[in-house]
Structures are given as structure tokens and as C-alpha cells.
A tleap script that builds the chain and sets N, CA, C and O, in Angstrom:
source leaprc.protein.ff14SB
mol = sequence {
  NMET LEU ALA HIE GLN LEU LEU LEU VAL THR
  THR ASP HIE LEU MET ALA ALA GLY PHE LEU
  GLN THR LEU ARG ARG ALA VAL VAL ALA PHE
  LEU ALA VAL VAL PHE ALA VAL GLY LEU LEU
  ALA GLY GLY LEU LEU GLY PHE PHE LEU GLY
  ARG ALA ALA GLY ARG ARG CGLY
}
set mol.1.N position { 109.560 46.663 116.215 }
set mol.1.CA position { 109.853 47.227 114.899 }
set mol.1.C position { 108.780 48.249 114.501 }
set mol.1.O position { 109.099 49.333 114.014 }
set mol.2.N position { 107.522 47.897 114.711 }
set mol.2.CA position { 106.425 48.801 114.363 }
set mol.2.C position { 106.462 50.064 115.219 }
set mol.2.O position { 106.219 51.167 114.729 }
set mol.3.N position { 106.769 49.890 116.509 }
set mol.3.CA position { 106.852 51.045 117.408 }
set mol.3.C position { 107.990 51.970 116.983 }
set mol.3.O position { 107.851 53.192 117.033 }
set mol.4.N position { 109.094 51.399 116.573 }
set mol.4.CA position { 110.231 52.199 116.122 }
set mol.4.C position { 109.867 52.986 114.861 }
set mol.4.O position { 110.209 54.162 114.738 }
set mol.5.N position { 109.179 52.339 113.934 }
set mol.5.CA position { 108.749 53.006 112.700 }
set mol.5.C position { 107.761 54.132 113.006 }
set mol.5.O position { 107.841 55.212 112.422 }
set mol.6.N position { 106.835 53.872 113.921 }
set mol.6.CA position { 105.853 54.884 114.316 }
set mol.6.C position { 106.542 56.080 114.964 }
set mol.6.O position { 106.159 57.227 114.731 }
set mol.7.N position { 107.560 55.808 115.777 }
set mol.7.CA position { 108.310 56.884 116.412 }
set mol.7.C position { 109.033 57.731 115.371 }
set mol.7.O position { 109.080 58.955 115.499 }
set mol.8.N position { 109.590 57.106 114.354 }
set mol.8.CA position { 110.277 57.851 113.295 }
set mol.8.C position { 109.303 58.740 112.513 }
set mol.8.O position { 109.615 59.889 112.198 }
set mol.9.N position { 108.129 58.199 112.206 }
set mol.9.CA position { 107.126 58.964 111.464 }
set mol.9.C position { 106.640 60.145 112.302 }
set mol.9.O position { 106.489 61.253 111.789 }
set mol.10.N position { 106.397 59.906 113.587 }
set mol.10.CA position { 105.937 60.971 114.482 }
set mol.10.C position { 106.995 62.062 114.600 }
set mol.10.O position { 106.671 63.249 114.581 }
set mol.11.N position { 108.252 61.665 114.722 }
set mol.11.CA position { 109.340 62.634 114.825 }
set mol.11.C position { 109.438 63.465 113.550 }
set mol.11.O position { 109.645 64.677 113.613 }
set mol.12.N position { 109.291 62.825 112.402 }
set mol.12.CA position { 109.328 63.557 111.137 }
set mol.12.C position { 108.201 64.579 111.053 }
set mol.12.O position { 108.402 65.703 110.592 }
set mol.13.N position { 107.017 64.182 111.500 }
set mol.13.CA position { 105.882 65.100 111.466 }
set mol.13.C position { 106.097 66.281 112.410 }
set mol.13.O position { 105.758 67.416 112.075 }
set mol.14.N position { 106.655 66.017 113.578 }
set mol.14.CA position { 106.909 67.101 114.534 }
set mol.14.C position { 107.967 68.060 113.994 }
set mol.14.O position { 107.851 69.272 114.170 }
set mol.15.N position { 108.991 67.528 113.342 }
set mol.15.CA position { 110.023 68.385 112.757 }
set mol.15.C position { 109.438 69.225 111.624 }
set mol.15.O position { 109.752 70.410 111.502 }
set mol.16.N position { 108.594 68.620 110.802 }
set mol.16.CA position { 107.962 69.356 109.702 }
set mol.16.C position { 107.035 70.433 110.249 }
set mol.16.O position { 106.993 71.542 109.717 }
set mol.17.N position { 106.295 70.118 111.299 }
set mol.17.CA position { 105.393 71.102 111.892 }
set mol.17.C position { 106.178 72.269 112.479 }
set mol.17.O position { 105.773 73.424 112.347 }
set mol.18.N position { 107.291 71.969 113.121 }
set mol.18.CA position { 108.139 73.028 113.670 }
set mol.18.C position { 108.707 73.912 112.573 }
set mol.18.O position { 108.765 75.133 112.721 }
set mol.19.N position { 109.125 73.299 111.475 }
set mol.19.CA position { 109.656 74.065 110.347 }
set mol.19.C position { 108.579 74.958 109.749 }
set mol.19.O position { 108.844 76.117 109.427 }
set mol.20.N position { 107.367 74.431 109.598 }
set mol.20.CA position { 106.277 75.226 109.027 }
set mol.20.C position { 105.889 76.377 109.949 }
set mol.20.O position { 105.550 77.465 109.482 }
set mol.21.N position { 105.938 76.136 111.249 }
set mol.21.CA position { 105.613 77.210 112.187 }
set mol.21.C position { 106.681 78.303 112.127 }
set mol.21.O position { 106.359 79.489 112.189 }
set mol.22.N position { 107.944 77.909 112.007 }
set mol.22.CA position { 109.022 78.887 111.870 }
set mol.22.C position { 108.871 79.667 110.571 }
set mol.22.O position { 109.062 80.883 110.546 }
set mol.23.N position { 108.533 78.976 109.506 }
set mol.23.CA position { 108.328 79.635 108.216 }
set mol.23.C position { 107.157 80.610 108.294 }
set mol.23.O position { 107.237 81.719 107.764 }
set mol.24.N position { 106.078 80.209 108.945 }
set mol.24.CA position { 104.912 81.081 109.104 }
set mol.24.C position { 105.274 82.335 109.881 }
set mol.24.O position { 104.865 83.435 109.508 }
set mol.25.N position { 106.035 82.183 110.955 }
set mol.25.CA position { 106.448 83.347 111.741 }
set mol.25.C position { 107.314 84.289 110.918 }
set mol.25.O position { 107.179 85.508 111.021 }
set mol.26.N position { 108.207 83.729 110.098 }
set mol.26.CA position { 109.073 84.556 109.259 }
set mol.26.C position { 108.249 85.329 108.228 }
set mol.26.O position { 108.515 86.505 107.978 }
set mol.27.N position { 107.255 84.677 107.632 }
set mol.27.CA position { 106.408 85.342 106.631 }
set mol.27.C position { 105.584 86.446 107.287 }
set mol.27.O position { 105.458 87.535 106.727 }
set mol.28.N position { 105.029 86.184 108.456 }
set mol.28.CA position { 104.228 87.189 109.158 }
set mol.28.C position { 105.104 88.376 109.554 }
set mol.28.O position { 104.682 89.526 109.436 }
set mol.29.N position { 106.315 88.104 110.021 }
set mol.29.CA position { 107.228 89.194 110.384 }
set mol.29.C position { 107.599 90.023 109.155 }
set mol.29.O position { 107.647 91.251 109.223 }
set mol.30.N position { 107.861 89.355 108.039 }
set mol.30.CA position { 108.195 90.065 106.803 }
set mol.30.C position { 107.037 90.954 106.362 }
set mol.30.O position { 107.247 92.111 105.997 }
set mol.31.N position { 105.822 90.425 106.394 }
set mol.31.CA position { 104.665 91.215 105.989 }
set mol.31.C position { 104.429 92.392 106.940 }
set mol.31.O position { 104.016 93.467 106.506 }
set mol.32.N position { 104.687 92.193 108.223 }
set mol.32.CA position { 104.541 93.287 109.181 }
set mol.32.C position { 105.549 94.397 108.894 }
set mol.32.O position { 105.217 95.579 108.987 }
set mol.33.N position { 106.770 94.021 108.548 }
set mol.33.CA position { 107.786 95.027 108.223 }
set mol.33.C position { 107.401 95.770 106.946 }
set mol.33.O position { 107.521 96.993 106.876 }
set mol.34.N position { 106.938 95.031 105.939 }
set mol.34.CA position { 106.516 95.680 104.690 }
set mol.34.C position { 105.361 96.641 104.953 }
set mol.34.O position { 105.346 97.749 104.416 }
set mol.35.N position { 104.403 96.234 105.763 }
set mol.35.CA position { 103.273 97.100 106.097 }
set mol.35.C position { 103.744 98.348 106.834 }
set mol.35.O position { 103.296 99.453 106.526 }
set mol.36.N position { 104.640 98.183 107.802 }
set mol.36.CA position { 105.127 99.325 108.581 }
set mol.36.C position { 105.900 100.307 107.698 }
set mol.36.O position { 105.730 101.520 107.821 }
set mol.37.N position { 106.741 99.788 106.816 }
set mol.37.CA position { 107.500 100.665 105.920 }
set mol.37.C position { 106.549 101.395 104.972 }
set mol.37.O position { 106.719 102.590 104.727 }
set mol.38.N position { 105.557 100.694 104.442 }
set mol.38.CA position { 104.573 101.334 103.569 }
set mol.38.C position { 103.776 102.399 104.296 }
set mol.38.O position { 103.504 103.467 103.746 }
set mol.39.N position { 103.407 102.112 105.521 }
set mol.39.CA position { 102.666 103.087 106.319 }
set mol.39.C position { 103.511 104.330 106.577 }
set mol.39.O position { 103.026 105.455 106.460 }
set mol.40.N position { 104.753 104.125 106.923 }
set mol.40.CA position { 105.653 105.252 107.166 }
set mol.40.C position { 105.878 106.061 105.894 }
set mol.40.O position { 105.798 107.289 105.917 }
set mol.41.N position { 106.156 105.383 104.791 }
set mol.41.CA position { 106.395 106.087 103.516 }
set mol.41.C position { 105.140 106.825 103.074 }
set mol.41.O position { 105.223 107.969 102.628 }
set mol.42.N position { 103.982 106.190 103.191 }
set mol.42.CA position { 102.730 106.844 102.808 }
set mol.42.C position { 102.420 108.042 103.686 }
set mol.42.O position { 101.944 109.066 103.196 }
set mol.43.N position { 102.686 107.922 104.971 }
set mol.43.CA position { 102.454 109.043 105.878 }
set mol.43.C position { 103.367 110.214 105.571 }
set mol.43.O position { 102.933 111.365 105.548 }
set mol.44.N position { 104.636 109.912 105.335 }
set mol.44.CA position { 105.575 110.996 104.995 }
set mol.44.C position { 105.218 111.651 103.665 }
set mol.44.O position { 105.263 112.874 103.532 }
set mol.45.N position { 104.865 110.830 102.687 }
set mol.45.CA position { 104.486 111.367 101.378 }
set mol.45.C position { 103.245 112.246 101.499 }
set mol.45.O position { 103.198 113.341 100.937 }
set mol.46.N position { 102.256 111.774 102.220 }
set mol.46.CA position { 101.040 112.556 102.413 }
set mol.46.C position { 101.304 113.845 103.168 }
set mol.46.O position { 100.728 114.887 102.854 }
set mol.47.N position { 102.170 113.772 104.159 }
set mol.47.CA position { 102.499 114.969 104.930 }
set mol.47.C position { 103.148 116.025 104.048 }
set mol.47.O position { 102.742 117.187 104.058 }
set mol.48.N position { 104.156 115.617 103.287 }
set mol.48.CA position { 104.867 116.599 102.463 }
set mol.48.C position { 104.026 117.088 101.288 }
set mol.48.O position { 104.111 118.256 100.908 }
set mol.49.N position { 103.213 116.202 100.711 }
set mol.49.CA position { 102.320 116.662 99.644 }
set mol.49.C position { 101.256 117.614 100.192 }
set mol.49.O position { 100.882 118.579 99.525 }
set mol.50.N position { 100.781 117.349 101.374 }
set mol.50.CA position { 99.803 118.246 102.003 }
set mol.50.C position { 100.394 119.613 102.301 }
set mol.50.O position { 99.742 120.641 102.119 }
set mol.51.N position { 101.622 119.610 102.755 }
set mol.51.CA position { 102.288 120.914 103.011 }
set mol.51.C position { 102.499 121.676 101.710 }
set mol.51.O position { 102.300 122.889 101.650 }
set mol.52.N position { 102.914 120.939 100.648 }
set mol.52.CA position { 103.147 121.608 99.365 }
set mol.52.C position { 101.838 122.159 98.806 }
set mol.52.O position { 101.811 123.271 98.279 }
set mol.53.N position { 100.766 121.402 98.914 }
set mol.53.CA position { 99.466 121.870 98.416 }
set mol.53.C position { 98.959 123.037 99.250 }
set mol.53.O position { 98.303 123.936 98.725 }
set mol.54.N position { 99.255 123.030 100.540 }
set mol.54.CA position { 98.839 124.122 101.409 }
set mol.54.C position { 99.542 125.424 101.068 }
set mol.54.O position { 98.957 126.501 101.184 }
set mol.55.N position { 100.776 125.329 100.656 }
set mol.55.CA position { 101.524 126.536 100.314 }
set mol.55.C position { 101.038 127.152 98.998 }
set mol.55.O position { 101.117 128.365 98.801 }
set mol.56.N position { 100.532 126.293 98.097 }
set mol.56.CA position { 100.065 126.793 96.798 }
set mol.56.C position { 98.748 127.544 96.936 }
set mol.56.O position { 98.472 128.502 96.214 }
set mol.57.N position { 97.943 127.077 97.890 }
set mol.57.CA position { 96.592 127.625 97.994 }
set mol.57.C position { 96.446 128.860 98.763 }
set mol.57.O position { 95.337 129.378 98.893 }
savepdb mol mol.pdb
quit
């Protein structure tokens, strides 16, 4: 009985750990996408603003 209970607790912990690892990967992927989009938008904005400022001067 005790071994069965221990097995259930261990299985629950492994499932929770797997879920947390999946959640962590999803959050890291989301942040990487946000960073990449921000980098691209900032680069494009800087490029076009630099060209516009260059034409004025």
C-alpha cells in the first residue's frame, strides 16, 4: 500500500515537472519571438528615420 502511494506521488511530481518544463519552453519561445519582432521593427524604424534625416541634411 505504501509503495503504491509513493508511486502515485512520484508520478504526480514527474507530470508536474514535465508540465512546468513545457510551460517554460513556451514562455522562452514567446519572449524570443517578441525580442525578434522588436529587433526587426526597431531596425527598420532606425533605417528609415536615418534615411529621412540624411535627406534633410
